C-alpha positions in Angstrom: 32.7 11.2 -16.7 31.4 11.1 -20.3 27.9 10.5 -20.7 27.8 6.8 -21.9 29.7 6.3 -18.3 27.2 8.1 -16.6 24.3 6.1 -18.0 26.5 2.6 -17.0 26.8 4.3 -13.3 22.7 5.0 -12.7 21.3 2.2 -14.1 24.3 0.2 -11.6 23.3 1.9 -9.2 19.5 1.0 -9.3 19.9 -2.7 -8.6 17.2 -3.8 -11.4 19.9 -5.7 -13.5 21.4 -9.0 -12.3 25.3 -7.9 -13.3 27.9 -5.2 -14.3 28.2 -7.2 -16.7 24.6 -7.0 -18.4 24.4 -3.0 -18.0 27.6 -2.4 -19.6 26.0 -4.7 -22.7 22.5 -3.0 -22.6 24.5 0.9 -22.3 26.7 -0.2 -25.4 23.8 -1.6 -27.2 22.3 2.1 -26.5 25.2 3.8 -27.7 25.2 1.6 -30.9 23.6 2.4 -34.5 23.2 -0.6 -36.0 23.0 -4.8 -34.6 25.8 -6.1 -33.6 26.7 -9.4 -33.0 27.9 -11.1 -29.5 31.8 -11.6 -30.9 31.6 -7.9 -31.6 30.7 -7.1 -28.6 33.2 -9.2 -26.8 35.8 -7.4 -28.2 34.7 -3.7 -27.8 33.8 -4.2 -24.2 36.9 -6.5 -23.5 34.6 -9.1 -22.4 35.0 -13.0 -22.3 32.5 -15.1 -23.6 31.2 -16.2 -20.4 30.4 -13.0 -19.1 28.7 -11.7 -22.3 26.2 -14.6 -23.6 24.8 -15.1 -20.2 24.4 -11.6 -20.1 22.6 -11.3 -23.8 20.1 -13.6 -22.5 19.3 -12.5 -19.6 18.6 -9.2 -21.7 16.9 -10.7 -23.8 14.5 -13.1 -21.3 13.7 -9.6 -20.2 12.5 -8.0 -23.6 14.6 -5.2 -23.0 16.9 -6.3 -26.0 16.2 -8.8 -29.4 18.0 -11.7 -31.0 18.2 -12.1 -34.6 18.2 -15.4 -35.2 17.6 -14.9 -38.9 21.5 -13.9 -39.4 24.6 -16.4 -38.5 26.1 -15.3 -36.4 23.4 -13.9 -33.8 23.4 -10.3 -33.9 21.3 -8.2 -31.0 19.9 -5.1 -30.7 17.7 -2.8 -28.5 14.1 -3.1 -28.4 13.4 0.6 -28.1 13.8 2.9 -25.9 10.6 3.3 -24.2 10.6 -0.4 -23.9 13.6 0.9 -21.7 11.8 3.5 -19.6 8.5 1.0 -18.8 11.2 -1.3 -17.3 12.8 0.6 -15.0 9.6 2.4 -14.0 7.7 -0.7 -13.2 10.4 -2.3 -11.3 10.6 1.3 -9.2 7.0 0.4 -9.2 7.3 -2.5 -7.4 9.9 -1.7 -5.2 7.9 0.8 -4.4 5.1 -1.0 -2.8 6.8 -3.4 -1.1 9.2 -1.2 0.2 5.4 0.6 1.5 3.6 -2.7 2.1 7.1 -3.6 4.6 6.6 0.0 6.6 3.2 -0.9 7.1 4.0 -3.9 7.8 6.4 -2.7 10.5 4.0 0.0 12.1 1.5 -2.8 12.7 4.3 -4.6 14.6 5.4 -1.3 16.4 1.9 -0.3 17.6 1.0 -4.2 18.6 4.3 -4.4 20.9 3.8 0.0 22.1 0.5 -0.4 23.5 0.3 2.3 26.2 -2.8 2.4 28.4 -5.1 5.3 27.7 -5.4 7.9 30.6 -7.7 7.4 32.7 -8.6 10.8 33.7 -12.2 11.3 34.2 -12.1 13.4 31.1 -10.1 12.9 28.3 -9.7 14.8 24.7 -6.9 14.0 22.7 -6.2 16.2 19.4 -5.4 14.2 16.1 -4.7 15.2 13.0 -3.1 14.2 9.7 -1.4 10.7 8.8 -2.2 10.3 13.1 -5.3 9.6 12.1 -4.8 6.1 10.6 -2.2 5.4 13.3 -4.8 6.0 15.9 -7.6 4.0 14.5 -4.4 1.2 14.0 -4.4 1.4 17.4 -7.8 1.7 18.7 -9.0 -1.1 17.2 -6.4 -3.8 18.0 -6.9 -2.5 21.6 -10.3 -3.2 21.7 -11.4 -6.3 23.7 -15.1 -6.9 23.8 -17.2 -4.8 21.3 -16.4 -1.4 18.5 -19.0 0.4 16.6 -18.0 1.9 13.5 -20.4 5.1 11.6 -19.0 5.9 8.6 -19.0 9.1 6.3 -18.7 9.2 2.9 -15.4 10.6 3.0 -14.1 7.9 5.3 -13.3 6.0 1.7 -10.1 7.0 1.9 -9.9 4.6 5.9 -12.1 1.6 4.5 -8.5 -0.6 3.0 -7.2 -0.3 6.4 -10.6 -0.7 8.4 -11.3 -3.8 6.2 -8.1 -5.4 6.7 -8.5 -5.1 10.6 -11.9 -6.7 11.0 -11.0 -9.9 11.0 -8.8 -9.8 13.2 -11.0 -8.7 15.6 -13.6 -11.0 15.0 -11.0 -13.3 15.5 -10.3 -12.4 18.6 -14.4 -12.9 19.3 -14.3 -8.5 19.3 -18.0 -7.8 17.9 -18.2 -5.8 15.4 -21.1 -3.0 14.0 -20.3 -1.7 11.4 -22.7 1.3 9.4 -21.5 2.7 6.3 -22.9 4.6 3.4 -25.0 3.3 1.0 -22.5 3.8 -1.4 -21.5 1.0 -4.5 -17.4 1.8 -3.2 -18.6 0.6 0.4 -20.6 -1.9 -1.0 -17.8 -3.3 -3.0 -14.8 -3.0 -0.3 -17.0 -4.7 2.7 -19.3 -7.4 0.1 -16.9 -10.0 1.2 -17.1 -8.9 4.8 -20.9 -9.1 4.5 -21.1 -11.8 2.5 -18.9 -14.2 5.2 -21.8 -13.9 7.2 -20.1 -14.0 10.5 -22.2 -13.9 13.8 -19.7 -11.3 15.4 -20.5 -8.9 12.7 -23.3 -6.8 11.8 -23.9 -4.5 9.4 -26.2 -1.4 8.5 -26.3 1.7 6.3 -25.4 5.0 8.0 -27.2 8.2 7.5 -24.0 10.5 8.3 -22.3 12.9 5.8 -19.7 14.8 7.4 -18.3 12.9 10.2 -17.6 9.2 11.4 -17.1 7.5 14.7 -15.7 4.4 16.3 -16.4 3.3 19.7 -14.4 1.1 21.6 -15.8 -1.0 24.1 -18.6 1.5 24.6 -16.3 3.5 26.6 -14.2 5.4 24.4 -14.8 6.9 20.9 -13.0 8.3 18.0 -14.6 11.4 16.3 -13.2 12.3 13.0 -14.5 15.1 11.4 -13.5 15.3 7.3 -12.8 18.3 6.2 -11.4 19.3 2.4 -8.1 21.0 4.0 -7.3 17.7 5.9 -9.5 15.4 8.8 -8.9 16.2 12.5 -9.9 13.5 14.9 -10.8 14.2 18.8 -10.5 10.8 21.3 -12.5 11.1 24.1 -14.1 8.8 27.0 -16.4 11.4 27.9 -19.3 9.2 29.1 -22.5 11.2 27.9 -20.8 11.4 24.0 -19.2 8.1 24.2 -22.8 6.7 24.9 -24.9 9.1 22.9 -22.9 8.0 20.0 -23.1 4.6 20.6 -26.8 4.5 20.9 -27.0 5.7 17.4 -27.0 1.9 16.2 -30.2 1.6 17.4 -31.6 5.0 16.1 -33.2 5.4 12.5 -31.6 8.8 12.0 -28.4 7.3 12.2 -28.2 3.6 11.1 -31.4 2.4 9.2 
């Protein structure tokens, strides 16, 4: 396969252009050193007017090519290689974001359906690492029935979008939320809309925690996240003393004020 044929095949496989005719004409113009009439394109590509002109109009609408209307008949040419590159990069980014959002939705639906009960042994301690921490936060916050206490530390900012998205659902379920976060503009910006909503089920304070984050569910289960430069680790525990100690931090001015 020649180089032009390879370009046509690669552009076709992206699926970002509407038809093979658009791909072939775009590749043809890439390979053309001058402006070309639609009639000449029909002749050189052995395509009928009914295929060529709709494709030319679409490529013009996408701003990949330009129609020179000062000439008679009109001529067409590629805008620039940079415009072509940006077109494919932008579509790749959009597709990536859509698929990533779809994946997040699937994960939420899976955790909604698959929600095993916690082990009821007197003391449990589960070690959680890496990306599994996000999944555990999601699962625990959906598991909450009565109240949740979030004591966030500075490095917790990477999880704020997740938490911010879950709090409205908690409040809709009449789950009380106590939220303590650092005196940091990024945190205020993220949670500002929730704070301003003045929901009766939400209370907020400033946290003085610098390295560890705690999430307490229904006063009975706690996720303790230790933030480290080499990656966060978390321990899930139902130890009565630990849970009650952290749960009492809301009224402890050394932790929250």
